[in-house]
VOGU-3710 file (C-alpha; in Angstrom, 3 decimals, decimal comma):
1> xxxxxxxxxx> -9,231/-14,385/11,679  -10,244/-11,577/14,029  -8,348/-8,715/15,594  -7,335/-10,734/18,648  -4,202/-12,838/18,782  -5,578/-16,359/18,321  -2,831/-18,310/16,576  -0,556/-21,304/17,016  2,043/-19,498/19,111  4,957/-20,488/21,310
11> xxxxxxxxxx> 4,680/-19,092/24,829  7,497/-17,868/27,071  7,595/-17,661/30,870  3,785/-17,535/31,276  3,556/-14,226/29,439  0,136/-12,592/29,478  -0,619/-12,402/25,758  -3,984/-10,765/26,429  -2,085/-7,603/27,399  0,028/-7,942/24,281
21> xxxxxxxxxx> -3,082/-8,280/22,105  -4,583/-5,110/23,626  -1,714/-2,883/22,493  -3,651/-1,809/19,394  -6,777/-0,792/21,296  -7,784/2,883/21,272  -5,929/3,784/18,094  -6,569/7,252/16,662  -3,575/7,140/14,324  -1,674/4,389/12,535
31> xxxxxxxxxx> 1,443/5,142/14,566  0,983/2,176/16,936  1,048/-0,316/14,072  4,152/1,132/12,471  5,948/1,663/15,799  5,341/-1,930/16,861  6,162/-3,324/13,401  9,448/-1,410/13,432  10,321/-2,888/16,822  9,417/-6,354/15,544
41> xxxxxxxxxx> 11,750/-5,966/12,553  14,623/-4,499/14,545  14,338/-7,127/17,285  14,649/-9,857/14,676  17,943/-8,375/13,480  19,597/-7,432/16,779  19,350/-7,947/20,536  20,689/-4,452/21,313  18,653/-1,657/22,889  16,914/0,401/20,200
51> xxxxxxxxxx> 16,865/4,193/20,009  13,652/6,073/19,277  15,323/7,355/16,120  16,062/3,851/14,860  12,416/2,922/15,348  11,201/6,042/13,517  13,580/5,422/10,603  12,228/1,876/10,317  8,661/3,240/10,413  9,413/5,539/7,483
61> xxxxxxxxxx> 10,761/2,595/5,508  7,752/0,401/6,307  5,223/3,080/5,314  7,143/4,390/2,283  5,349/2,471/-0,479  1,961/2,845/1,199  2,277/6,639/1,061  4,318/7,327/-2,084  3,096/4,556/-4,396  -0,437/3,843/-3,192
71> xxxxxxxxxx> -1,299/7,347/-1,904  -3,025/6,013/1,208  -3,825/8,227/4,178  -2,320/6,857/7,376  -4,705/8,581/9,759  -6,873/11,623/10,444  -5,598/15,151/10,005  -3,164/16,623/12,519  -3,555/20,268/13,532  -5,643/20,902/10,435
81> xxxxxxxxxx> -3,093/19,388/8,069  -4,239/16,678/5,660  -1,283/14,430/6,504  -0,111/13,060/9,819  3,494/13,325/11,007  4,587/10,018/9,473  3,070/10,915/6,098  4,635/14,368/6,255  8,070/12,921/6,979  7,749/10,522/4,033
91> xxxxxxxxxx> 6,470/13,182/1,639  9,234/15,571/2,737  11,867/12,913/2,078  10,302/12,069/-1,289  10,424/15,719/-2,379  14,009/16,323/-1,245  15,574/13,050/-2,399  14,631/13,171/-6,082  17,388/10,711/-6,997  15,788/7,836/-5,099
101> xxxxxxxxxx> 14,740/4,999/-7,430  11,061/4,255/-7,962  11,226/1,244/-5,640  14,067/2,026/-3,231  15,489/-0,640/-0,983  15,424/-0,226/2,778  19,164/0,503/2,755  18,693/3,239/0,135  15,884/4,767/2,165  17,872/4,767/5,389
111> xxxxxxxxxx> 20,801/6,494/3,685  18,394/9,150/2,376  16,834/9,552/5,827  20,259/10,217/7,357  21,022/12,809/4,670  17,759/14,623/5,459  18,130/14,473/9,227  17,613/18,215/9,710  14,483/18,380/7,542  12,905/15,322/9,185
121> xxxxxxxxxx> 13,811/15,996/12,805  10,622/17,864/13,740  8,321/15,153/12,391  10,440/12,402/13,925  10,334/14,114/17,307  6,563/14,593/17,151  6,138/10,911/16,335  7,655/10,068/19,727  5,321/12,354/21,700  2,864/9,633/22,661
131> xxxxxxxxxx> 3,096/6,263/20,926  6,195/4,851/22,738  4,350/5,308/26,023  0,710/4,701/25,034  1,604/1,345/23,484  2,512/0,101/26,971  -0,869/0,981/28,516  -2,163/-2,630/28,807  0,957/-3,741/30,694  0,384/-1,121/33,398
141> xxxxxxxxxx> -3,373/-1,608/33,587  -3,009/-4,203/36,354  -2,998/-4,268/40,127  0,232/-2,939/41,580  1,146/-0,830/38,523  -1,312/2,028/39,129  1,416/4,644/39,511  2,892/3,914/36,092  -0,576/3,838/34,552  -1,318/7,327/35,861
151> xxxxxxxxxx> 1,908/8,616/34,320  0,879/7,142/30,953  -2,646/8,569/31,186  -1,358/12,043/32,031  1,595/12,012/29,601  4,155/12,386/32,391  6,883/10,730/30,401  9,899/11,625/32,533  8,225/10,261/35,646  7,215/7,110/33,767
161> xxxxxxxxxx> 10,817/6,533/32,666  12,019/6,995/36,258  9,301/4,612/37,467  10,251/1,965/34,896  13,894/2,159/35,970  12,806/0,875/39,390  10,919/-2,153/38,059  12,381/-5,530/38,959  11,856/-7,086/35,533  9,422/-9,659/36,861
171> xxxxxxxxxx> 6,468/-7,484/35,843  6,950/-8,639/32,230  6,312/-5,215/30,722  6,868/-5,489/26,966  9,697/-2,966/27,020  11,104/-0,285/29,282  12,318/3,122/28,153  15,832/4,255/29,032  16,331/7,970/29,492  18,239/9,942/26,895
181> xxxxxxxxxx> 18,138/13,187/24,942  15,241/13,433/22,496  15,382/10,782/19,805  18,283/9,064/21,566  16,032/7,633/24,256  16,135/3,849/24,035  13,764/0,963/24,469  14,867/-2,295/26,054  12,740/-5,307/25,157  11,950/-7,695/28,005
191> xxxxxxxxxx> 14,007/-10,859/27,423  10,959/-13,132/27,485  8,976/-10,925/25,138  11,999/-10,797/22,840  12,044/-14,583/22,603  8,288/-14,570/22,080  8,639/-12,132/19,155  11,434/-14,086/17,504  9,798/-17,515/17,860  6,451/-16,230/16,581
201> xxxxxxxxxx> 7,708/-13,605/14,134  5,654/-14,647/11,084  2,438/-15,091/13,042  2,793/-11,767/14,847  3,707/-9,954/11,640  0,536/-11,281/9,980  -1,511/-10,176/12,987  -0,057/-6,660/12,809  -0,682/-6,386/9,079  -4,254/-7,593/9,445
211> xxxxxxxxxx> -4,995/-4,957/12,086  -3,173/-2,305/10,083  -5,139/-3,147/6,930  -8,428/-2,815/8,812  -7,395/0,578/10,167  -6,250/1,850/6,759  -9,432/0,600/5,081  -11,468/2,694/7,528  -9,307/5,736/6,758  -9,428/5,142/2,985
221> xxxxxxxxxx> -12,991/3,863/2,477  -13,118/4,318/-1,302  -9,836/2,578/-2,062  -9,939/-1,037/-3,283  -7,474/-3,751/-2,310  -6,047/-2,195/0,869  -4,614/-5,547/1,971  -2,277/-5,472/-1,062  -1,077/-1,937/-0,292  0,565/-2,272/3,093
231> xxxxxxxxxx> 3,830/-3,512/1,589  5,602/-3,279/-1,803  3,676/-4,947/-4,603  4,493/-8,544/-5,437  5,015/-8,632/-9,201  3,904/-12,263/-9,246  0,368/-11,101/-8,440  0,071/-9,455/-11,844  -1,914/-11,472/-14,367  -1,354/-9,867/-17,745
241> xxxxxxxxxx> 0,017/-12,651/-19,922  -3,361/-13,889/-21,188  -4,475/-10,318/-21,909  -1,261/-9,660/-23,861  -1,828/-12,885/-25,789  -5,319/-11,695/-26,691  -4,021/-8,438/-28,151  -1,240/-10,241/-30,020  -3,913/-12,544/-31,439  -5,841/-9,479/-32,623
251> xxxxxxxxxx> -2,806/-8,322/-34,605  -2,278/-11,805/-36,031  -5,954/-12,271/-36,951  -6,468/-8,859/-38,559  -3,023/-8,519/-40,111  -2,915/-4,981/-38,729  -0,500/-3,616/-36,118  -1,728/-2,761/-32,643  -2,208/0,972/-32,098  -1,306/3,087/-29,102
261> xxxxxxxxxx> -4,214/5,303/-28,068  -2,009/7,983/-26,506  0,049/8,679/-29,647  -1,688/6,878/-32,510  1,552/5,060/-33,287  1,908/1,402/-34,202  3,345/-0,821/-31,473  6,079/-3,292/-32,522  5,301/-6,765/-31,210  8,530/-6,893/-29,191
271> xxxxxxxxxx> 7,637/-3,595/-27,497  4,040/-4,433/-26,554  3,012/-3,919/-22,954  -0,366/-3,230/-21,393  -1,204/0,000/-19,609  -3,703/0,295/-16,784  -5,774/3,360/-17,696  -6,407/3,892/-13,978  -3,112/2,865/-12,300  -2,932/-0,654/-10,959
281> xxxxxxxxxx> -1,573/0,672/-7,688  -5,031/2,161/-7,104  -7,394/-0,306/-8,750  -5,525/-3,457/-7,606  -6,546/-5,649/-10,525  -5,747/-6,457/-14,155  -9,261/-6,220/-15,581  -9,484/-6,161/-19,378  -11,745/-3,088/-19,390  -8,959/-1,007/-17,785
291> xxxxxxxxxx> -6,147/-2,212/-20,065  -4,898/-0,768/-23,327  -1,856/-1,654/-25,465  1,153/0,605/-25,007  4,851/0,680/-25,827  7,065/-0,291/-22,914  8,941/3,016/-23,000  5,765/5,092/-22,882  4,321/2,869/-20,182  7,376/3,609/-18,046
301> xxxxxxxxxx> 6,783/7,318/-18,602  3,117/7,161/-17,584  4,018/4,968/-14,629  1,705/5,582/-11,662  -0,292/8,485/-13,084  -3,705/9,140/-14,588  -4,193/10,099/-18,247  -6,342/13,166/-18,921  -9,896/11,844/-19,003  -11,269/14,457/-21,410
311> xxxxxxxxxx> -8,430/13,809/-23,849  -7,910/10,068/-23,672  -11,079/8,336/-22,533  -12,716/8,576/-25,961  -9,822/6,935/-27,865  -9,483/4,421/-25,031  -13,159/3,455/-25,327  -12,960/3,346/-29,127  -10,061/0,906/-29,046  -11,785/-1,188/-26,404
321> xxxxxxxxxx> -14,777/-1,344/-28,762  -12,469/-2,327/-31,621  -11,487/-5,382/-29,570  -15,110/-5,978/-28,605  -16,205/-5,870/-32,258  -13,745/-8,613/-33,155  -14,923/-10,782/-30,268  -18,625/-10,125/-30,826  -19,103/-9,331/-34,533  -22,384/-7,956/-35,810
331> xxxxxxxxxx> -25,276/-10,348/-36,427  -24,658/-12,823/-39,176  -20,871/-12,656/-39,045  -19,120/-15,725/-37,637  -16,962/-15,421/-34,510  -13,305/-16,301/-34,887  -12,584/-19,521/-32,947  -8,966/-18,329/-32,678  -9,915/-15,052/-30,952  -12,680/-16,646/-28,902
341> xxxxxxxxxx> -10,241/-19,203/-27,460  -7,824/-16,428/-26,480  -10,672/-14,423/-24,936  -11,929/-17,405/-22,929  -8,436/-17,955/-21,494  -8,227/-14,251/-20,668  -11,573/-14,141/-18,850  -10,415/-16,175/-15,854  -7,888/-13,588/-14,672  -8,948/-10,448/-16,511
351> xxxxxxxxxx> -12,741/-10,323/-16,478  -14,086/-10,703/-12,953  -16,220/-7,580/-12,494  -19,876/-8,603/-12,750  -20,888/-5,469/-14,648  -18,230/-6,172/-17,282  -19,041/-9,844/-17,764  -22,816/-9,314/-17,762  -23,193/-5,956/-19,524  -20,005/-4,935/-21,344
361> xxxxxxxxxx> -18,500/-8,031/-22,940  -21,786/-9,495/-24,178  -23,209/-9,580/-27,714  -25,350/-6,743/-29,026  -23,727/-3,560/-27,693  -23,483/-0,651/-30,093  -20,462/1,646/-29,868  -22,445/4,232/-27,903  -23,868/1,612/-25,529  -20,439/0,095/-24,945
371> xxxxxxxxxx> -18,873/3,506/-24,280  -21,675/4,524/-21,928  -21,379/1,328/-19,860  -17,597/1,640/-19,702  -17,696/5,320/-18,727  -20,401/4,751/-16,114  -18,231/2,213/-14,309  -14,700/3,490/-14,953  -15,139/7,230/-14,362  -16,041/6,947/-10,644
381> xxxxxxxxxx> -12,886/4,861/-10,140  -10,841/7,448/-12,046  -12,280/10,302/-9,964  -11,698/8,411/-6,716  -8,044/7,951/-7,700  -7,818/11,697/-8,341  -9,211/12,418/-4,887  -6,693/9,995/-3,397  -3,882/12,157/-4,776  -2,857/10,458/-8,020
391> xxxxxxxxxx> -1,113/12,870/-10,382  -2,115/13,543/-13,976  0,213/12,351/-16,711  1,433/14,840/-19,275  3,099/13,297/-22,326  6,530/14,724/-23,089  7,183/15,552/-26,723  10,480/13,657/-26,688  8,849/10,306/-25,905  5,893/10,384/-28,271
//
């Protein structure tokens, strides 16, 4: 798949899809992706004209998890600020609306957006400065539409709106803009393009997400798994059951309870969960070398944050080596077939990093060698997550 629109699509009225496919050319910010995606979603739900404000509200909802949960940057800085206008709107809403659940629904977000209308208005207005007009550039870059193209190039928005009002409709421009005050301007989707969007919704949505993922990967070069971070996480992608079974087998084999590295407490079997030392939302995998047993309640407290490296890496590495020592006992001691079978089942989903399978979980490592290999590979990931904006977790006394 490439960036162009080459799919099994249903055409309408001889529409020029090459113009449609060029809408994402010359993108300096991610706004085009989110603006178009919002229109795509809203068109699917209604055939009414859409206000600028409705599009912006939908954009905030679409980008919410990407910004608040995955800490991705949506574009280059704006006026020296580290966040663009869409990020700033989302972060402002997240700070003000502290009662929002961890994974709010779109309805919950839109209610919160309405409540914070005053605080968000400046960002929402700035988001409409260019993208509603620039997105239409390819449709005016044709013979006979030079006047409209000049208005787009020179940001003469009022003249462009007046010009579009005179169009016959046969030009097949994707949408026209109806005049209004500020965010109450409206867009009217061409009837043939509307049908095209609805009939090809899934294909077009995939095309948008592919282009968006490429853009975000360029803006977040050190972040793994960008393709999984452009929408809320699918819980079915998690692959922890075999790793949990391995730790339960450790308790059964040794006759000793599993310990929690953050508190030193025993973990009851019915309360066992696995914590990602570096949050899964950043690392995008369930690798064994980043997992440690943890009570469900404490795991909920840690949530999407980083433990203090200087405090917790050493006990984390020690407990990882405890597991390693049971799987690869010192020379002369037999390996437990019971544990080995659990480990082999775990490897398929939880041991895919080459350095881990070839250097870490192999016979012969001393405790210092094991810790050094683990630190060498895990610390850069930890530090990259810090740079991406992940907060540090501080354990509350009432939950230890």
